[in-house]
C-alpha positions as CSV (number, residue, x, y, z in Angstrom):
1,M,7.7,17.7,-1.4
2,P,7.7,20.1,1.5
3,T,6.0,19.3,4.8
4,S,4.4,21.3,7.5
5,I,4.4,18.6,10.0
6,P,6.0,19.8,13.3
7,G,7.0,16.3,14.5
8,N,8.5,16.0,18.0
9,D,11.9,16.5,19.5
10,K,12.4,12.9,20.8
11,A,15.7,11.4,19.8
12,L,16.1,7.7,19.2
13,S,18.2,7.5,22.3
14,D,15.3,8.8,24.3
15,C,13.2,5.8,23.2
16,L,15.6,3.0,22.8
17,G,18.5,2.0,25.0
18,R,21.8,0.6,23.8
19,A,21.2,-2.8,25.4
20,E,17.8,-3.1,23.7
21,L,19.3,-2.2,20.4
22,R,22.0,-4.8,20.8
23,A,19.4,-7.4,21.5
24,L,17.2,-6.4,18.6
25,S,20.2,-6.4,16.2
26,K,21.1,-10.0,17.1
27,T,20.8,-12.3,14.1
28,T,20.3,-16.1,14.4
29,N,20.7,-18.8,11.8
30,W,17.6,-20.6,13.0
31,Q,15.3,-17.6,12.7
32,G,16.7,-16.8,9.3
33,A,16.2,-20.4,8.2
34,L,12.6,-20.4,9.6
35,M,11.7,-17.2,7.6
36,L,13.3,-18.5,4.4
37,G,11.8,-22.0,5.0
38,G,8.4,-20.4,5.4
39,D,8.7,-18.6,2.1
40,I,9.7,-21.9,0.3
41,L,6.8,-23.8,2.0
42,L,4.3,-21.2,0.9
43,L,5.6,-21.4,-2.7
44,A,5.3,-25.2,-2.6
45,T,1.8,-24.9,-1.2
46,A,0.7,-22.5,-3.9
47,F,1.9,-24.9,-6.6
48,A,0.4,-27.9,-4.8
49,L,-2.9,-26.2,-4.5
50,A,-3.1,-25.6,-8.3
51,V,-1.8,-29.1,-9.2
52,A,-4.0,-31.1,-6.8
53,W,-7.2,-29.2,-7.4
54,P,-7.0,-27.3,-10.7
55,N,-9.9,-24.9,-11.1
56,P,-10.2,-21.2,-11.7
57,L,-10.3,-20.3,-8.0
58,T,-7.2,-22.4,-6.9
59,I,-5.3,-21.2,-10.0
60,V,-6.0,-17.5,-9.2
61,L,-5.1,-18.0,-5.5
62,A,-1.9,-19.8,-6.5
63,I,-0.9,-17.0,-8.8
64,L,-1.4,-14.4,-6.0
65,L,0.5,-16.5,-3.5
66,I,3.4,-17.1,-6.0
67,A,3.7,-13.4,-6.7
68,G,3.8,-12.8,-3.0
69,R,6.6,-15.3,-2.7
70,Q,8.5,-13.7,-5.5
71,L,8.5,-10.5,-3.4
72,S,9.5,-12.5,-0.3
73,F,12.5,-13.8,-2.2
74,A,13.4,-10.3,-3.3
75,I,13.3,-9.4,0.4
76,V,15.5,-12.4,1.2
77,M,18.0,-10.9,-1.2
78,H,17.6,-7.5,0.4
79,D,18.1,-8.8,3.9
80,C,21.1,-10.9,2.8
81,A,22.6,-7.8,1.1
82,H,22.7,-6.3,4.6
83,N,24.0,-9.6,6.1
84,A,20.9,-9.4,8.3
85,L,19.0,-12.6,7.7
86,F,21.5,-15.1,9.1
87,R,24.2,-14.8,11.7
88,T,26.7,-16.7,9.5
89,R,27.9,-14.5,6.7
90,W,28.3,-17.2,4.1
91,L,24.7,-18.3,4.6
92,N,23.6,-14.7,3.7
93,T,25.7,-15.0,0.6
94,I,24.4,-18.3,-0.6
95,A,20.7,-17.6,0.2
96,G,20.9,-14.1,-1.1
97,N,22.5,-15.1,-4.4
98,W,21.1,-18.6,-5.1
99,I,17.6,-18.3,-3.7
100,G,16.6,-14.6,-3.3
101,G,18.6,-13.1,-6.2
102,A,17.9,-16.2,-8.3
103,A,14.2,-15.9,-8.0
104,V,14.1,-12.3,-9.2
105,D,17.0,-12.6,-11.6
106,V,19.3,-10.1,-9.8
107,P,22.9,-10.9,-8.7
108,L,23.3,-10.3,-5.0
109,Q,26.4,-8.1,-5.3
110,L,25.0,-5.9,-8.0
111,Y,21.9,-5.4,-5.8
112,R,24.0,-4.8,-2.7
113,D,26.1,-2.0,-4.3
114,Y,22.9,-0.3,-5.5
115,H,20.9,-0.7,-2.4
116,L,23.6,0.5,0.0
117,D,23.8,3.7,-2.1
118,H,20.1,4.1,-1.4
119,H,20.7,3.9,2.4
120,R,23.8,6.1,2.2
121,H,21.9,8.9,0.3
122,A,18.4,8.5,1.7
123,G,16.8,11.9,2.1
124,T,18.9,13.5,-0.6
125,G,18.8,13.9,-4.4
126,K,21.6,11.3,-4.7
127,D,19.3,8.5,-3.6
128,P,19.0,6.1,-6.7
129,D,15.5,5.1,-5.6
130,Q,14.1,8.6,-5.8
131,V,13.3,8.0,-9.5
132,L,10.8,5.2,-8.4
133,V,8.6,7.6,-6.4
134,K,9.6,11.1,-7.6
135,N,6.1,12.2,-8.6
136,Y,4.2,11.1,-5.6
137,P,1.6,12.0,-4.5
138,V,-0.1,11.7,-7.9
139,T,-3.7,12.1,-9.1
140,R,-6.1,9.3,-8.7
141,D,-6.2,8.8,-12.5
142,S,-2.4,8.6,-12.7
143,L,-2.2,6.0,-9.9
144,R,-4.9,4.0,-11.7
145,R,-3.0,4.1,-15.0
146,K,0.2,2.9,-13.3
147,F,-1.6,-0.2,-11.8
148,V,-3.3,-0.9,-15.1
149,R,0.0,-1.0,-16.8
150,D,1.2,-3.5,-14.2
151,L,-1.8,-5.7,-14.1
152,T,-2.1,-5.9,-17.9
153,G,1.5,-7.2,-18.2
154,R,3.1,-4.2,-19.8
155,T,5.5,-3.4,-16.9
156,G,6.4,-7.1,-16.4
157,I,7.1,-7.9,-20.0
158,R,9.3,-4.8,-20.3
159,E,11.2,-5.8,-17.2
160,V,11.7,-9.4,-18.3
161,L,12.9,-8.4,-21.8
162,A,15.3,-5.9,-20.3
163,A,16.8,-8.5,-18.0
164,W,17.6,-10.7,-21.0
165,R,19.1,-8.0,-23.2
166,A,22.8,-8.9,-23.6
167,P,22.8,-11.4,-20.7
168,D,25.8,-12.2,-18.6
169,W,25.5,-16.0,-18.5
170,K,27.7,-16.4,-15.5
171,A,25.5,-14.0,-13.5
172,K,22.4,-15.8,-14.8
173,A,23.5,-19.1,-13.4
174,P,21.6,-18.9,-10.1
175,H,18.4,-17.9,-11.9
176,L,18.7,-20.7,-14.5
177,V,19.5,-23.3,-11.8
178,L,16.5,-22.3,-9.7
179,H,14.2,-22.6,-12.7
180,A,15.7,-26.0,-13.6
181,V,14.9,-27.2,-10.0
182,L,11.4,-25.7,-10.2
183,I,10.7,-27.4,-13.5
184,A,12.1,-30.8,-12.3
185,A,10.0,-30.6,-9.1
186,L,6.8,-29.8,-10.9
187,A,7.5,-32.5,-13.5
188,L,8.0,-35.1,-10.8
189,A,4.8,-34.0,-9.2
190,G,2.9,-34.5,-12.5
191,G,2.2,-30.8,-12.8
192,L,4.7,-29.4,-15.3
193,W,1.9,-27.2,-16.7
194,A,1.9,-25.2,-13.4
195,Y,5.4,-23.8,-14.2
196,A,3.5,-21.3,-16.4
197,L,1.9,-19.9,-13.2
198,W,5.3,-18.6,-12.1
199,W,5.5,-16.4,-15.2
200,V,1.9,-15.3,-15.0
201,A,2.6,-14.1,-11.5
202,R,5.9,-12.5,-12.5
203,I,4.5,-10.6,-15.4
204,F,0.9,-9.7,-14.3
205,V,1.0,-9.5,-10.5
206,Y,4.5,-9.0,-9.1
207,P,5.0,-5.6,-10.7
208,A,1.9,-4.3,-9.0
209,I,3.1,-5.6,-5.7
210,M,6.5,-4.0,-6.2
211,R,4.8,-0.7,-7.0
212,L,2.9,-1.0,-3.7
213,R,6.1,-1.7,-1.9
214,N,7.9,1.4,-3.4
215,I,4.9,3.7,-2.7
216,G,4.6,2.4,0.8
217,E,8.3,2.8,1.6
218,H,9.1,6.3,0.2
219,G,6.3,7.4,-2.1
220,V,4.1,8.5,0.7
221,A,6.9,9.9,2.9
222,P,6.2,13.5,4.0
223,D,9.5,14.8,2.6
224,R,11.8,12.6,0.7
225,Y,14.5,15.3,0.6
226,D,14.8,15.7,4.4
227,P,17.5,13.7,6.2
228,E,15.1,12.9,9.1
229,P,14.0,9.3,8.6
230,R,10.6,9.9,9.9
231,L,10.1,12.4,7.1
232,N,11.9,10.6,4.2
233,T,10.7,7.0,4.9
234,H,7.3,5.3,5.7
235,T,6.0,2.2,7.4
236,T,2.8,0.4,6.7
237,V,1.4,-1.8,9.5
238,A,0.1,-4.7,7.5
239,R,-3.0,-6.8,8.2
240,W,-2.6,-10.6,8.2
241,F,-3.8,-11.0,4.6
242,E,-1.6,-8.2,3.4
243,R,1.4,-9.9,5.1
244,L,0.5,-13.0,3.1
245,L,0.1,-11.4,-0.3
246,V,1.9,-8.1,-0.5
247,A,4.1,-7.6,2.6
248,P,6.1,-10.7,3.4
249,N,9.1,-11.0,5.7
250,H,8.1,-7.8,7.5
251,V,9.2,-5.7,4.5
252,N,6.5,-3.2,5.5
253,Y,8.5,-1.9,8.5
254,H,10.7,0.1,6.2
255,L,11.2,3.2,8.4
256,E,12.5,0.9,11.2
257,H,14.8,-0.8,8.7
258,H,16.2,2.6,7.6
259,M,16.9,3.7,11.1
260,F,18.6,0.4,12.0
261,A,19.6,-1.6,8.9
262,A,21.4,-4.2,11.1
263,V,18.2,-5.3,12.8
264,P,17.1,-8.5,11.2
265,P,13.6,-8.7,9.6
266,Y,12.2,-11.0,12.3
267,N,12.9,-8.3,14.9
268,L,11.5,-5.3,13.1
269,P,7.9,-5.7,14.5
270,K,9.2,-5.6,18.0
271,L,11.3,-2.5,17.2
272,H,8.3,-0.8,15.8
273,R,6.1,-1.6,18.8
274,L,8.7,-0.3,21.2
275,L,9.2,3.0,19.3
276,A,5.4,3.5,18.9
277,Q,4.7,2.8,22.6
278,R,7.4,5.3,23.6
279,G,6.0,8.1,21.4
280,Y,8.8,8.3,18.8
281,Y,6.3,8.6,15.9
282,E,4.0,11.2,17.6
283,G,3.6,14.3,15.4
284,Y,4.6,12.5,12.2
285,T,2.6,10.9,9.4
286,C,5.2,8.2,8.8
287,I,2.9,5.3,9.8
288,S,-0.1,3.9,7.9
289,H,-2.4,1.1,9.2
290,G,-3.1,-1.1,6.2
291,Y,-2.4,-0.5,2.5
292,R,-5.7,1.1,1.8
293,E,-4.8,4.0,4.2
294,M,-1.3,4.1,2.7
295,L,-2.6,4.4,-0.9
296,G,-4.9,7.2,0.3
297,K,-1.7,9.2,1.1
298,A,-0.4,8.5,-2.4
299,V,-3.2,10.4,-4.1
300,R,-2.9,14.1,-4.5
301,A,-5.8,16.1,-3.1
302,G,-7.9,17.8,-5.8
């Protein structure tokens, strides 16, 4: 997808000093625990809401919150794959495999190998994630059909069935343990029926949120085959409700993450603000404000 955007000639070193970058790249166990604890607390709150006051409104809200937490756990796995959530390496390994990876049924090391290839080859045809966004921008009807497939469960059912085709039971252990804990906790709370909400969220909502994530990260990038990060990657500045539902753990600051993968997620907003204030993004269309604006870029004119 060619671009006619002139950009600017500011280098990262013109906008960010080495000392600032070292400070931004500092990981701490307490901030990692706070972020992960917040994800777990929101998940528990979603289930508690549905169990304590079961009605259509609370159940729909719980499903949306659960789907958002499923993405947040996927991002925990992502950040742990970079050893960027906790300062202590083994904490990244445990949280990434037994919480993040377990929630989305993906082994941490398998994901790490794949995802580091994505970073290594970003802006080239060797990027394994190019297939996720290769046709963007698309027509409005095409975008609508994609989200209809997600929200009617066709995408989710296909993904779940594929994950259980010839399963590696050893690799599935974290996933099975997590679900056993979830079932036990809900049973003790007298709301075992609410376990079904996890799967409703996983099959009918999570795929649509993941599609939003993929589009917002690279689908609306001006030129996915240019090595310049401001051209091959995109950031969406999320509003508070978007952060709650579709952009947890600062996953929306994807351009900043690609430029400095060692910066932990809790420091990405500050990194974005510094670069924006110093004019690093001027002349580029790599930033959207809100997901509505972002989706507007995903639709082909005419």
